[in-house]
A tleap script that builds the chain and sets N, CA, C and O, in Angstrom:
source leaprc.protein.ff14SB
mol = sequence {
  NMET ALA VAL PRO LYS LYS ARG THR SER LYS
  SER ARG LYS LYS ILE ARG ARG ASN ILE TRP
  LYS GLY LYS ALA TYR ARG ALA ALA VAL LYS
  ALA PHE SER LEU ALA GLU SER ILE SER THR
  GLY HIE SER LYS SER PHE TYR CYS THR ALA
  LYS ASP GLU PRO SER GLY SER PRO CLYS
}
set mol.1.N position { 78.476 -109.105 -105.838 }
set mol.1.CA position { 78.806 -107.712 -105.980 }
set mol.1.C position { 78.819 -107.336 -107.464 }
set mol.1.O position { 79.244 -108.123 -108.310 }
set mol.2.N position { 78.348 -106.121 -107.765 }
set mol.2.CA position { 78.278 -105.664 -109.147 }
set mol.2.C position { 79.668 -105.367 -109.695 }
set mol.2.O position { 80.518 -104.786 -109.021 }
set mol.3.N position { 79.866 -105.784 -110.938 }
set mol.3.CA position { 81.146 -105.566 -111.602 }
set mol.3.C position { 80.893 -104.710 -112.842 }
set mol.3.O position { 79.958 -104.985 -113.594 }
set mol.4.N position { 81.708 -103.680 -113.067 }
set mol.4.CA position { 81.503 -102.860 -114.256 }
set mol.4.C position { 81.692 -103.662 -115.545 }
set mol.4.O position { 82.549 -104.543 -115.625 }
set mol.5.N position { 80.879 -103.341 -116.544 }
set mol.5.CA position { 80.997 -104.042 -117.825 }
set mol.5.C position { 82.199 -103.527 -118.593 }
set mol.5.O position { 82.724 -102.449 -118.315 }
set mol.6.N position { 82.624 -104.326 -119.569 }
set mol.6.CA position { 83.741 -103.892 -120.401 }
set mol.6.C position { 83.298 -102.737 -121.285 }
set mol.6.O position { 82.130 -102.627 -121.659 }
set mol.7.N position { 84.240 -101.896 -121.604 }
set mol.7.CA position { 83.950 -100.719 -122.413 }
set mol.7.C position { 83.710 -101.121 -123.874 }
set mol.7.O position { 84.412 -101.979 -124.409 }
set mol.8.N position { 82.713 -100.495 -124.513 }
set mol.8.CA position { 82.429 -100.754 -125.922 }
set mol.8.C position { 83.444 -99.994 -126.774 }
set mol.8.O position { 83.714 -98.818 -126.529 }
set mol.9.N position { 83.995 -100.660 -127.759 }
set mol.9.CA position { 85.025 -100.035 -128.596 }
set mol.9.C position { 84.426 -98.964 -129.503 }
set mol.9.O position { 83.224 -98.960 -129.770 }
set mol.10.N position { 85.280 -98.062 -129.970 }
set mol.10.CA position { 84.842 -96.985 -130.860 }
set mol.10.C position { 84.287 -97.553 -132.163 }
set mol.10.O position { 83.293 -97.053 -132.689 }
set mol.11.N position { 84.926 -98.589 -132.676 }
set mol.11.CA position { 84.470 -99.164 -133.947 }
set mol.11.C position { 83.082 -99.786 -133.798 }
set mol.11.O position { 82.246 -99.673 -134.695 }
set mol.12.N position { 82.844 -100.436 -132.676 }
set mol.12.CA position { 81.524 -101.042 -132.442 }
set mol.12.C position { 80.460 -99.962 -132.310 }
set mol.12.O position { 79.344 -100.121 -132.805 }
set mol.13.N position { 80.810 -98.843 -131.629 }
set mol.13.CA position { 79.874 -97.724 -131.507 }
set mol.13.C position { 79.532 -97.159 -132.879 }
set mol.13.O position { 78.374 -96.854 -133.165 }
set mol.14.N position { 80.563 -97.020 -133.734 }
set mol.14.CA position { 80.342 -96.476 -135.069 }
set mol.14.C position { 79.468 -97.406 -135.900 }
set mol.14.O position { 78.610 -96.943 -136.652 }
set mol.15.N position { 79.679 -98.714 -135.770 }
set mol.15.CA position { 78.872 -99.691 -136.501 }
set mol.15.C position { 77.406 -99.565 -136.088 }
set mol.15.O position { 76.522 -99.493 -136.942 }
set mol.16.N position { 77.150 -99.538 -134.782 }
set mol.16.CA position { 75.776 -99.435 -134.284 }
set mol.16.C position { 75.125 -98.125 -134.711 }
set mol.16.O position { 73.956 -98.096 -135.098 }
set mol.17.N position { 75.899 -97.038 -134.636 }
set mol.17.CA position { 75.370 -95.726 -135.026 }
set mol.17.C position { 75.031 -95.696 -136.514 }
set mol.17.O position { 74.001 -95.142 -136.899 }
set mol.18.N position { 75.884 -96.284 -137.354 }
set mol.18.CA position { 75.628 -96.310 -138.792 }
set mol.18.C position { 74.419 -97.163 -139.135 }
set mol.18.O position { 73.670 -96.829 -140.053 }
set mol.19.N position { 74.216 -98.253 -138.418 }
set mol.19.CA position { 73.024 -99.078 -138.626 }
set mol.19.C position { 71.781 -98.264 -138.282 }
set mol.19.O position { 70.803 -98.274 -139.030 }
set mol.20.N position { 71.816 -97.563 -137.161 }
set mol.20.CA position { 70.692 -96.739 -136.719 }
set mol.20.C position { 70.398 -95.627 -137.720 }
set mol.20.O position { 69.241 -95.384 -138.064 }
set mol.21.N position { 71.453 -94.951 -138.187 }
set mol.21.CA position { 71.285 -93.870 -139.170 }
set mol.21.C position { 70.783 -94.413 -140.500 }
set mol.21.O position { 69.986 -93.760 -141.173 }
set mol.22.N position { 71.239 -95.601 -140.886 }
set mol.22.CA position { 70.794 -96.217 -142.137 }
set mol.22.C position { 69.315 -96.522 -142.118 }
set mol.22.O position { 68.621 -96.314 -143.114 }
set mol.23.N position { 68.824 -97.015 -140.990 }
set mol.23.CA position { 67.392 -97.299 -140.857 }
set mol.23.C position { 66.574 -96.016 -140.981 }
set mol.23.O position { 65.536 -95.990 -141.643 }
set mol.24.N position { 67.055 -94.951 -140.335 }
set mol.24.CA position { 66.360 -93.660 -140.403 }
set mol.24.C position { 66.383 -93.116 -141.827 }
set mol.24.O position { 65.386 -92.562 -142.290 }
set mol.25.N position { 67.493 -93.265 -142.518 }
set mol.25.CA position { 67.614 -92.777 -143.896 }
set mol.25.C position { 66.651 -93.521 -144.810 }
set mol.25.O position { 65.970 -92.901 -145.628 }
set mol.26.N position { 66.587 -94.850 -144.681 }
set mol.26.CA position { 65.680 -95.636 -145.525 }
set mol.26.C position { 64.227 -95.290 -145.257 }
set mol.26.O position { 63.425 -95.246 -146.190 }
set mol.27.N position { 63.867 -95.043 -143.993 }
set mol.27.CA position { 62.505 -94.646 -143.660 }
set mol.27.C position { 62.174 -93.285 -144.264 }
set mol.27.O position { 61.060 -93.074 -144.743 }
set mol.28.N position { 63.138 -92.359 -144.243 }
set mol.28.CA position { 62.917 -91.026 -144.819 }
set mol.28.C position { 62.750 -91.103 -146.330 }
set mol.28.O position { 61.891 -90.424 -146.892 }
set mol.29.N position { 63.561 -91.921 -146.992 }
set mol.29.CA position { 63.461 -92.077 -148.444 }
set mol.29.C position { 62.105 -92.677 -148.817 }
set mol.29.O position { 61.482 -92.256 -149.792 }
set mol.30.N position { 61.658 -93.652 -148.046 }
set mol.30.CA position { 60.367 -94.292 -148.313 }
set mol.30.C position { 59.225 -93.303 -148.134 }
set mol.30.O position { 58.306 -93.260 -148.951 }
set mol.31.N position { 59.278 -92.509 -147.070 }
set mol.31.CA position { 58.231 -91.515 -146.819 }
set mol.31.C position { 58.219 -90.454 -147.910 }
set mol.31.O position { 57.152 -90.050 -148.372 }
set mol.32.N position { 59.390 -90.001 -148.325 }
set mol.32.CA position { 59.469 -89.004 -149.389 }
set mol.32.C position { 58.941 -89.561 -150.698 }
set mol.32.O position { 58.244 -88.865 -151.437 }
set mol.33.N position { 59.268 -90.813 -150.990 }
set mol.33.CA position { 58.802 -91.452 -152.216 }
set mol.33.C position { 57.273 -91.558 -152.225 }
set mol.33.O position { 56.635 -91.302 -153.246 }
set mol.34.N position { 56.696 -91.934 -151.090 }
set mol.34.CA position { 55.235 -92.029 -150.994 }
set mol.34.C position { 54.597 -90.660 -151.168 }
set mol.34.O position { 53.600 -90.529 -151.877 }
set mol.35.N position { 55.160 -89.639 -150.530 }
set mol.35.CA position { 54.624 -88.280 -150.653 }
set mol.35.C position { 54.707 -87.792 -152.096 }
set mol.35.O position { 53.789 -87.137 -152.590 }
set mol.36.N position { 55.800 -88.110 -152.763 }
set mol.36.CA position { 55.974 -87.691 -154.147 }
set mol.36.C position { 54.960 -88.383 -155.056 }
set mol.36.O position { 54.391 -87.745 -155.942 }
set mol.37.N position { 54.729 -89.674 -154.847 }
set mol.37.CA position { 53.776 -90.397 -155.688 }
set mol.37.C position { 52.348 -89.934 -155.427 }
set mol.37.O position { 51.530 -89.910 -156.347 }
set mol.38.N position { 52.038 -89.567 -154.191 }
set mol.38.CA position { 50.702 -89.052 -153.882 }
set mol.38.C position { 50.499 -87.690 -154.542 }
set mol.38.O position { 49.443 -87.423 -155.115 }
set mol.39.N position { 51.517 -86.830 -154.459 }
set mol.39.CA position { 51.374 -85.479 -155.012 }
set mol.39.C position { 51.270 -85.486 -156.531 }
set mol.39.O position { 50.623 -84.611 -157.107 }
set mol.40.N position { 51.895 -86.457 -157.189 }
set mol.40.CA position { 51.813 -86.533 -158.647 }
set mol.40.C position { 50.616 -87.347 -159.113 }
set mol.40.O position { 50.273 -87.333 -160.295 }
set mol.41.N position { 49.975 -88.061 -158.179 }
set mol.41.CA position { 48.807 -88.861 -158.539 }
set mol.41.C position { 49.137 -90.238 -159.070 }
set mol.41.O position { 48.264 -90.890 -159.642 }
set mol.42.N position { 50.359 -90.705 -158.906 }
set mol.42.CA position { 50.773 -92.016 -159.415 }
set mol.42.C position { 50.769 -93.103 -158.349 }
set mol.42.O position { 51.249 -94.210 -158.591 }
set mol.43.N position { 50.235 -92.798 -157.175 }
set mol.43.CA position { 50.249 -93.776 -156.092 }
set mol.43.C position { 49.254 -94.894 -156.373 }
set mol.43.O position { 48.109 -94.631 -156.741 }
set mol.44.N position { 49.685 -96.133 -156.201 }
set mol.44.CA position { 48.808 -97.283 -156.398 }
set mol.44.C position { 48.418 -97.937 -155.084 }
set mol.44.O position { 47.489 -98.744 -155.042 }
set mol.45.N position { 49.123 -97.595 -154.009 }
set mol.45.CA position { 48.870 -98.246 -152.730 }
set mol.45.C position { 48.247 -97.309 -151.707 }
set mol.45.O position { 47.878 -97.747 -150.617 }
set mol.46.N position { 48.123 -96.043 -152.032 }
set mol.46.CA position { 47.609 -95.075 -151.080 }
set mol.46.C position { 46.573 -94.214 -151.776 }
set mol.46.O position { 46.861 -93.595 -152.801 }
set mol.47.N position { 45.372 -94.173 -151.226 }
set mol.47.CA position { 44.299 -93.411 -151.848 }
set mol.47.C position { 43.953 -92.212 -150.979 }
set mol.47.O position { 43.815 -92.345 -149.763 }
set mol.48.N position { 43.813 -91.060 -151.584 }
set mol.48.CA position { 43.368 -89.888 -150.863 }
set mol.48.C position { 42.379 -89.130 -151.745 }
set mol.48.O position { 42.544 -89.057 -152.962 }
set mol.49.N position { 41.367 -88.579 -151.124 }
set mol.49.CA position { 40.368 -87.845 -151.874 }
set mol.49.C position { 40.723 -86.375 -151.873 }
set mol.49.O position { 41.130 -85.818 -150.853 }
set mol.50.N position { 40.566 -85.756 -153.025 }
set mol.50.CA position { 40.866 -84.330 -153.155 }
set mol.50.C position { 39.587 -83.534 -152.912 }
set mol.50.O position { 38.532 -83.873 -153.449 }
set mol.51.N position { 39.677 -82.477 -152.108 }
set mol.51.CA position { 38.526 -81.635 -151.840 }
set mol.51.C position { 38.433 -80.576 -152.932 }
set mol.51.O position { 39.442 -79.991 -153.327 }
set mol.52.N position { 37.207 -80.331 -153.420 }
set mol.52.CA position { 37.007 -79.333 -154.460 }
set mol.52.C position { 36.980 -77.928 -153.891 }
set mol.52.O position { 37.454 -76.987 -154.528 }
set mol.53.N position { 36.423 -77.779 -152.683 }
set mol.53.CA position { 36.320 -76.457 -152.082 }
set mol.53.C position { 37.410 -76.265 -151.035 }
set mol.53.O position { 37.822 -77.224 -150.382 }
set mol.54.N position { 37.874 -75.041 -150.874 }
set mol.54.CA position { 38.936 -74.809 -149.878 }
set mol.54.C position { 38.411 -74.993 -148.469 }
set mol.54.O position { 37.244 -74.717 -148.189 }
set mol.55.N position { 39.270 -75.458 -147.591 }
set mol.55.CA position { 38.849 -75.667 -146.212 }
set mol.55.C position { 38.817 -74.335 -145.492 }
set mol.55.O position { 39.728 -73.519 -145.630 }
set mol.56.N position { 37.779 -74.126 -144.734 }
set mol.56.CA position { 37.628 -72.882 -144.000 }
set mol.56.C position { 36.446 -73.000 -143.068 }
set mol.56.O position { 36.067 -74.105 -142.680 }
set mol.57.N position { 35.857 -71.873 -142.702 }
set mol.57.CA position { 34.713 -71.910 -141.796 }
set mol.57.C position { 33.483 -72.387 -142.562 }
set mol.57.O position { 33.303 -72.033 -143.727 }
set mol.58.N position { 32.633 -73.191 -141.912 }
set mol.58.CA position { 31.426 -73.683 -142.590 }
set mol.58.C position { 30.451 -72.544 -142.851 }
set mol.58.O position { 30.419 -71.552 -142.121 }
set mol.59.N position { 29.656 -72.706 -143.910 }
set mol.59.CA position { 28.690 -71.660 -144.312 }
set mol.59.C position { 27.457 -71.666 -143.455 }
set mol.59.O position { 26.556 -70.853 -143.664 }
savepdb mol mol.pdb
quit
């Protein structure tokens, strides 16, 4: 017969939530840092080509 599991404590929930939020924060900082280095042209690990003409309908 199925038995209910023990309840997770508030402190354990907070620990897990903070770990999850920390991972999301570090990913956001990394993405922002990459975007900033690309926009300033100082990126060494990511290459993007700049278009000379504006994007629009073909001629």
